[in-house]
C-alpha positions in Angstrom: 0.1 0.0 0.1 1.4 3.4 -0.8 2.1 5.8 1.7 -0.9 8.4 1.2 0.2 10.6 4.2 3.1 12.2 1.9 1.0 13.8 -0.6 2.0 17.4 -1.5 -0.2 20.2 0.2 -2.2 22.4 -2.0 -2.9 26.2 -1.5 -6.5 25.5 -0.7 -5.7 23.1 2.2 -5.4 26.1 4.5 -9.3 26.3 4.2 -11.8 24.5 6.2 -12.9 21.6 4.5 -15.6 19.5 6.4 -16.6 17.5 3.3 -13.3 15.7 3.2 -14.0 14.6 6.7 -17.3 13.4 5.8 -16.3 11.7 2.7 -13.4 9.8 4.5 -16.0 8.7 7.4 -18.5 7.4 4.8 -15.8 5.2 3.1 -14.7 3.9 6.7 -18.3 3.3 7.6 -18.9 0.8 4.6 -17.5 -1.8 6.9 -20.9 -1.3 8.7 -22.8 -2.0 5.6 -21.0 -5.4 5.6 -22.0 -6.0 9.2 -25.7 -5.2 8.4 -25.5 -7.2 5.0 -24.3 -10.4 6.7 -26.9 -10.1 9.6 -29.8 -10.0 7.0 -28.5 -12.1 4.2 -28.7 -15.4 6.1 -32.4 -15.0 6.8 -33.2 -15.5 3.1 -31.0 -18.4 2.7 -31.3 -20.4 6.2 -34.4 -22.3 5.0 -32.8 -23.4 1.8 -29.6 -24.3 3.5 -31.6 -26.4 6.1 -33.3 -28.3 3.3 -30.2 -28.5 0.8 -28.1 -30.2 3.4 -30.9 -31.7 5.5 -29.8 -30.3 8.7 -31.6 -30.4 12.2 -32.6 -27.1 13.7 -30.0 -27.3 16.0 -27.3 -27.7 13.5 -29.0 -24.8 11.4 -28.8 -22.5 14.4 -25.0 -23.2 14.9 -24.5 -22.4 11.2 -26.2 -19.1 11.5 -24.9 -18.1 14.8 -21.2 -19.0 14.2 -20.7 -15.8 12.3 -21.2 -14.1 15.7 -18.5 -15.8 17.4 -16.2 -15.1 14.4 -17.0 -11.6 14.8 -16.3 -11.6 18.7 -12.9 -13.1 17.7 -12.3 -10.5 14.8 -13.3 -7.7 17.2 -10.9 -8.9 19.9 -7.9 -9.0 17.6 -8.8 -5.8 15.6 -7.4 -3.3 18.2 -3.9 -5.0 18.4 -3.8 -5.3 14.6 -4.9 -1.6 14.2 -2.0 -0.4 16.5 0.3 -2.6 14.7 -0.6 -2.1 11.1 -2.7 1.2 11.0 -6.4 1.6 10.5 -6.8 1.5 6.7 -4.6 -1.7 6.3 -6.8 -3.7 8.8 -9.9 -2.4 7.0 -8.5 -4.0 3.8 -7.9 -7.2 5.8 -11.4 -7.3 6.9 -12.8 -6.7 3.3 -10.6 -9.7 2.0 -12.1 -12.0 4.7 -15.5 -11.2 3.9 -14.8 -11.7 0.0 -13.5 -15.2 0.9 -16.3 -15.9 3.1 -18.9 -14.9 0.5 -17.4 -16.9 -2.3 -16.9 -20.0 0.2 -20.3 -19.7 1.4 -21.9 -19.7 -2.1 -19.8 -23.1 -3.0 -20.2 -24.8 0.2 -20.8 -28.6 -0.1 -21.8 -29.2 3.5 -22.7 -27.7 6.7 -19.4 -28.0 8.2 -17.7 -26.0 5.5 -20.2 -23.4 5.4 -19.9 -22.9 9.1 -16.2 -22.5 8.5 -16.9 -19.8 5.7 -19.4 -18.1 7.8 -17.0 -17.9 10.7 -14.2 -16.4 8.4 -16.8 -13.8 7.3 -17.6 -13.1 10.9 -13.9 -12.3 11.4 -14.0 -9.7 8.8 -17.2 -8.2 10.2 -15.9 -8.0 13.7 -12.6 -6.2 12.6 -14.9 -3.8 10.6 -17.1 -3.1 13.6 -14.1 -2.1 15.6 -12.1 -0.1 13.1 -14.9 1.9 11.4 -16.1 3.7 14.8 -12.4 4.1 16.0 -11.1 5.6 12.8 -14.0 7.9 12.4 -13.7 9.1 15.8 -9.9 9.9 15.1 -10.2 11.5 11.7 -13.4 13.6 12.4 -13.5 17.2 13.8 -15.0 17.4 17.4 -18.1 19.3 16.2 -19.2 16.6 13.8 -17.7 13.5 15.6 -21.2 12.3 16.7 -22.8 12.8 13.4 -20.1 11.0 11.5 -19.7 8.1 13.9 -23.4 7.5 13.7 -22.6 6.8 10.0 -21.5 3.3 11.2 -25.2 2.6 12.3 -26.7 4.1 9.2 -24.3 1.8 7.3 -25.4 -1.2 9.1 -29.2 -0.6 8.8 -28.6 0.1 5.1 -26.9 -3.0 4.9 -29.8 -5.1 6.3 -32.1 -3.2 3.9 -30.1 -4.0 0.8 -29.7 -7.8 2.1 -33.5 -8.1 2.4 -34.2 -6.6 -1.1 -31.5 -8.8 -2.9 -32.7 -11.8 -1.1 -36.2 -11.3 -2.2 -35.1 -10.5 -5.7 -33.2 -13.8 -6.0 -36.0 -15.9 -4.3 -38.8 -14.3 -6.4 -39.4 -17.3 -8.8 -41.6 -20.4 -8.0 -38.6 -22.3 -6.6 -37.8 -19.7 -4.0 -34.2 -19.7 -2.5 -33.8 -23.3 -3.8 -34.5 -22.5 -7.5 -31.5 -22.8 -9.9 -30.3 -19.5 -11.5 -27.1 -18.6 -13.4 -24.1 -21.0 -13.8 -26.0 -23.7 -12.2 -26.0 -22.2 -8.7 -29.1 -22.1 -6.6 -30.5 -18.6 -5.6 -29.4 -19.0 -1.9 -25.8 -19.4 -3.2 -26.2 -16.2 -5.1 -27.6 -14.4 -2.0 -24.0 -14.9 -0.4 -22.3 -13.9 -3.6 -23.8 -10.6 -3.7 -21.8 -9.8 -0.7 -18.5 -9.7 -2.8 -19.8 -6.5 -4.3 -19.8 -4.2 -1.1 -16.7 -6.1 0.1 -14.6 -5.2 -3.0 -15.8 -1.5 -2.6 -14.7 -1.5 1.0 -11.5 -2.9 0.2 -10.9 -0.2 -2.6 -12.0 2.6 -0.4 -9.8 1.4 2.4 -6.7 1.9 -0.2 -7.7 5.5 -0.8 -8.2 6.9 2.6 -5.5 8.7 4.9 -4.2 7.0 8.1 -5.2 8.2 11.3 -3.3 11.0 12.7 -3.3 9.5 16.2 -1.8 6.4 14.8 0.9 8.5 13.1 1.8 10.4 16.1 1.9 7.2 18.2 4.4 6.0 15.5 6.6 9.2 15.8 5.4 10.5 12.3 4.4 13.9 13.3 5.0 15.3 10.0 2.8 12.8 8.2 0.1 13.4 11.0 0.4 17.1 10.3 -0.4 16.7 6.6 -3.4 14.5 7.4 -4.8 17.1 9.7 -4.1 19.9 7.2 -5.8 18.1 4.2 -8.7 16.4 6.0 -9.6 19.2 8.6 -8.0 22.3 6.8 -6.5 23.5 10.2 -3.8 26.2 10.2 -0.1 25.4 11.0 -0.5 26.9 14.5 -3.6 24.8 15.1 -1.9 21.7 13.9 1.1 22.2 16.1 -1.0 22.4 19.0 -3.0 19.6 18.1 0.1 17.4 17.5 1.4 18.3 20.9 -1.8 17.5 22.7 -2.2 14.1 20.8 1.4 13.2 21.7 0.9 14.1 25.4 -2.2 12.0 25.5 0.0 9.1 24.1 2.9 9.9 26.5 1.2 9.6 29.6 2.1 6.0 30.4 4.2 3.3 28.9 3.9 1.6 25.6 0.1 0.5 25.0 -1.0 -3.2 25.7 -3.9 -4.9 27.0 -2.3 -4.7 30.3 -3.2 -1.0 30.2 -7.0 -1.9 30.4 -6.5 -3.6 33.9 -7.8 -2.0 37.0 -8.6 -2.7 40.7 -12.3 -3.7 39.9 -12.6 -7.1 38.6 -9.4 -7.0 36.7 -10.4 -4.1 34.5 -10.3 -0.4 34.6 -13.7 1.3 35.3 -13.8 2.9 32.0 -13.2 -0.3 30.3 -16.1 -1.8 32.2 -18.3 1.1 31.4 -17.7 0.4 27.6 -18.4 -3.3 28.0 -21.7 -2.8 29.9 -22.6 -0.2 27.3 -22.2 -2.7 24.5 -24.0 -5.5 26.3 -27.0 -3.4 27.2 -27.3 -2.4 23.4 -27.9 -6.1 22.7 -29.7 -7.4 25.8 -32.6 -5.1 24.9 -33.4 -7.7 22.2 -33.1 -5.6 19.2 -31.9 -8.4 17.1 -34.7 -10.7 18.0 -37.1 -8.4 16.1 -34.7 -8.7 12.9 -33.9 -12.4 13.4 -37.4 -13.9 14.6 -39.9 -11.4 13.5 -42.0 -14.0 11.4 -43.6 -15.4 14.7 -44.6 -11.9 15.5 -46.1 -11.0 12.3 -47.9 -14.4 12.3 -49.3 -14.0 15.7 -51.1 -10.8 14.8 -53.1 -12.5 11.8 -50.6 -12.0 8.8 -49.5 -14.9 6.6 -46.1 -16.0 5.5 -46.3 -13.6 2.5 -46.4 -10.7 4.6 -43.2 -11.5 6.5 -40.9 -10.1 4.0 -43.1 -7.0 3.5 -43.0 -6.4 7.5 -39.2 -6.7 7.5 -38.8 -4.4 5.0 -41.0 -1.9 6.7 -39.3 -2.3 9.9 -35.8 -2.0 8.1 -37.1 1.3 6.3 -38.2 2.6 9.9 -34.8 1.8 11.1 -33.1 3.8 8.4 -35.3 6.7 8.9 -34.9 7.0 12.7 -31.0 6.5 12.4 -31.1 9.6 10.1 -32.8 11.3 13.0 -30.2 10.2 15.3 -27.4 11.6 13.3 -29.0 15.1 13.1 -29.6 15.1 16.9 -26.6 13.4 18.4 -24.3 16.6 18.2 -27.1 18.8 19.3 -29.2 17.2 22.0 -26.1 14.9 22.9 -25.3 11.4 23.6 -26.5 11.0 27.2 -30.0 12.5 26.5 -30.5 10.2 23.5 -29.7 7.3 25.5 -31.9 8.2 28.2 -34.8 8.8 26.0 -34.1 5.6 24.1 -34.1 3.4 27.2 -37.3 4.7 28.6 -39.0 4.5 25.1 -37.8 0.9 24.8 -38.8 0.0 28.2 -42.3 1.0 27.5 -42.6 -0.6 24.1 -41.0 -3.9 25.3 -43.3 -3.8 28.4 -46.4 -3.6 26.2 -44.9 -6.4 23.9 -44.5 -8.6 27.0 -48.0 -7.7 28.3 -49.4 -8.4 24.9 -47.9 -11.7 24.4 -48.8 -12.6 27.9 -52.5 -12.5 26.6 -51.8 -14.7 23.6 -53.4 -18.1 23.1 -51.7 -21.0 21.2 -53.1 -21.6 17.7 -52.8 -25.0 15.6 -49.4 -26.4 14.9 -47.6 -25.0 11.9 -45.8 -27.2 9.3 -43.0 -27.7 11.8 -45.3 -29.0 14.4 -44.9 -25.8 16.6 -47.9 -24.0 18.0 -47.7 -20.3 17.2 -49.0 -17.6 19.7 -52.2 -15.8 18.5 -52.9 -12.3 19.5 -56.3 -10.9 18.5 -58.2 -7.5 18.9 -56.6 -4.7 21.0 -53.5 -6.5 22.2 -52.8 -7.8 18.7 -52.8 -4.1 17.5 -50.9 -2.8 20.4 -48.3 -5.4 20.3 -47.7 -4.7 16.5 -47.4 -0.8 17.0 -45.0 -1.5 20.1 -42.7 -3.6 18.1 -42.2 -0.8 15.5 -42.1 1.8 18.4 -39.4 -0.3 19.8 -37.4 -0.1 16.6 -37.9 3.8 16.5 -36.4 4.3 19.9 -33.7 1.9 19.6 -32.8 3.4 16.0 -32.9 6.8 17.2 -30.7 6.3 20.4 -28.8 3.0 21.4 -28.2 1.8 17.8 -25.8 4.7 16.7 -25.0 6.4 19.9 -23.3 3.2 21.6 -21.0 3.2 18.5 -20.3 6.9 19.0 -19.5 6.6 22.6 -17.3 3.6 22.2 -15.3 5.4 19.5 -14.7 8.4 21.4 -15.0 7.9 25.3 -11.6 6.1 25.6 -8.1 7.9 25.8 -6.1 7.9 22.8 -3.4 5.3 24.1 -6.0 2.5 24.8 -8.8 3.5 22.2 -8.2 0.6 19.8 -7.8 -2.1 22.4 -10.6 -1.0 24.6 -12.8 -0.5 21.6 -11.9 -4.0 20.5 -12.9 -5.5 23.9 -16.2 -3.6 24.1 -17.2 -4.6 20.7 -16.3 -8.2 21.2 -18.6 -8.3 24.4 -21.3 -6.8 22.0 -21.0 -9.8 19.6 -21.0 -12.2 22.4 -24.0 -10.5 23.8 -25.6 -10.8 20.3 -24.8 -14.5 20.2 -26.4 -15.0 23.7 -29.6 -13.2 22.8 -29.7 -15.0 19.4 -29.3 -18.6 20.7 -31.4 -18.0 23.8 -34.6 -16.8 22.2 -36.0 -20.0 20.7 -36.0 -21.8 24.1 -37.2 -18.5 25.9 -39.9 -18.3 23.2 -41.1 -21.7 23.8 -41.2 -21.2 27.5 -42.9 -17.9 27.4 -42.8 -14.8 24.8 -44.4 -12.7 27.6 -41.5 -13.6 29.9 -39.0 -13.2 27.0 -40.0 -9.6 26.1 -40.4 -9.0 30.0 -36.7 -9.7 30.2 -35.8 -7.4 27.5 -37.9 -4.6 29.1 -36.0 -5.1 32.2 -32.6 -4.7 30.6 -33.9 -1.7 28.9 -34.9 -0.2 32.5 -31.6 -1.0 33.8 -29.9 0.6 31.0 -31.6 3.8 32.0 -30.2 3.7 35.5 -26.8 2.7 34.0 -26.5 5.8 31.7 -27.8 8.0 34.5 -25.1 6.8 36.7 -22.1 6.3 34.4 -22.2 8.0 31.1 -21.6 11.8 31.2 -22.1 14.1 28.0 -19.2 14.0 25.8 -20.3 15.9 22.8 -17.9 18.6 21.6 -14.9 17.2 23.5 -11.7 16.7 21.6 -10.3 13.0 21.9 -7.3 14.4 23.6 -9.7 15.5 26.6 -10.7 11.7 27.2 -8.8 10.5 30.3 -9.0 7.3 31.9 -11.6 9.0 34.5 -13.6 11.2 32.0 -16.6 8.7 32.0 -16.5 7.4 35.7 -15.8 10.7 37.3 -19.2 12.2 38.2 -17.7 15.6 37.8 -16.9 15.1 34.2 -20.6 15.2 33.5 -21.1 18.5 34.7 -23.3 20.6 32.6 -25.1 17.7 31.2 
């Protein structure tokens, strides 16, 4: 890869060019698109995979969920790789892994090798989920950092939407996902192959963006960092000199960075690291992915047939995109903390309504798989359906994007990549726990299941109230090991 930081300066570089930071941030956020695409693409293929390989439901669930384990592993190592290779090179590695996964999944001949390809794809997605927010937070001006970091979530929901549309288009024939299309490959295999396109785009974009100035300063390349700051942010020489000094001071407060720097006296980790981990876990434990992974039973329970399931999923996806746009517009004005608090209350209320609604459900006749589906009629059917979409609204406008914003900016410069990696790995593991636990919980009681998610939404409110101060407008160099856990740091919130 060429050294893009040694490009000559142009006369206009002294001007303010926030558009450059926006463009670079959009390129970095494409990794989030892969995240969302992989989340949703398997939904269109899973039934065909199960039929094609004659799998039990347990094995099918493992093939689906193993990508989440791969994502956790990829996220764990992403921080170390980013500190060693630099941010764009690690993005490129993530893109290559997902290309390999997409092609391998498309030509899989058994469940075991499909699981391997899914795991490899998870590695790439986990890497992208860490590097995107980290890089954006390090390259963006403080005044726009919240909005630009929110692009990660926007890319995720767009990835989900595009995957749903491509799955539907490929499976539109009479044979559905099992029908044979081009070159003798079934539709479900082409669903995976579509993922090659955004992966290649992500890799090409990674080759064209500059290195993070924080990474360059950590490597002693102050001149290169200054060129990036001047070209991307258009800062004056005096501003650049001051910023370089501030970055270097934040890097030199302790010895060389390592995972040992995350340690503290409380259960082995520093409090700020625990705050990041809990923030990531709460985002998943409210059950958001249940809505996207297992929405069919909800739509059936309120009287819709199978043909409506796709339409309902697309509607939910569109709602998610719209409210994410709203969050991007608000995060740098209203602030991170207020959005999280509003979201927690909204999710608690809507999940509570869903829990009560499903508690009123009766069991209908067994479906094709011999499973009796819950049936909601009258007021509670309508209320539950509205609450489900209301839940998506409150999540998409708050916890969906804001968690990524905070994880990208709340940690000090010296430990940011590694702390972000640990917190993101926790997010993926929480995703895995929720995904695999929902079916047995659903069989036990849907009312109880959504009641648990409502409880976590309520707990998330008190967690934010106690531990998360407002960070909007702060420079990354102002983030210290105590900024989040110190109550005084939240003054003026």
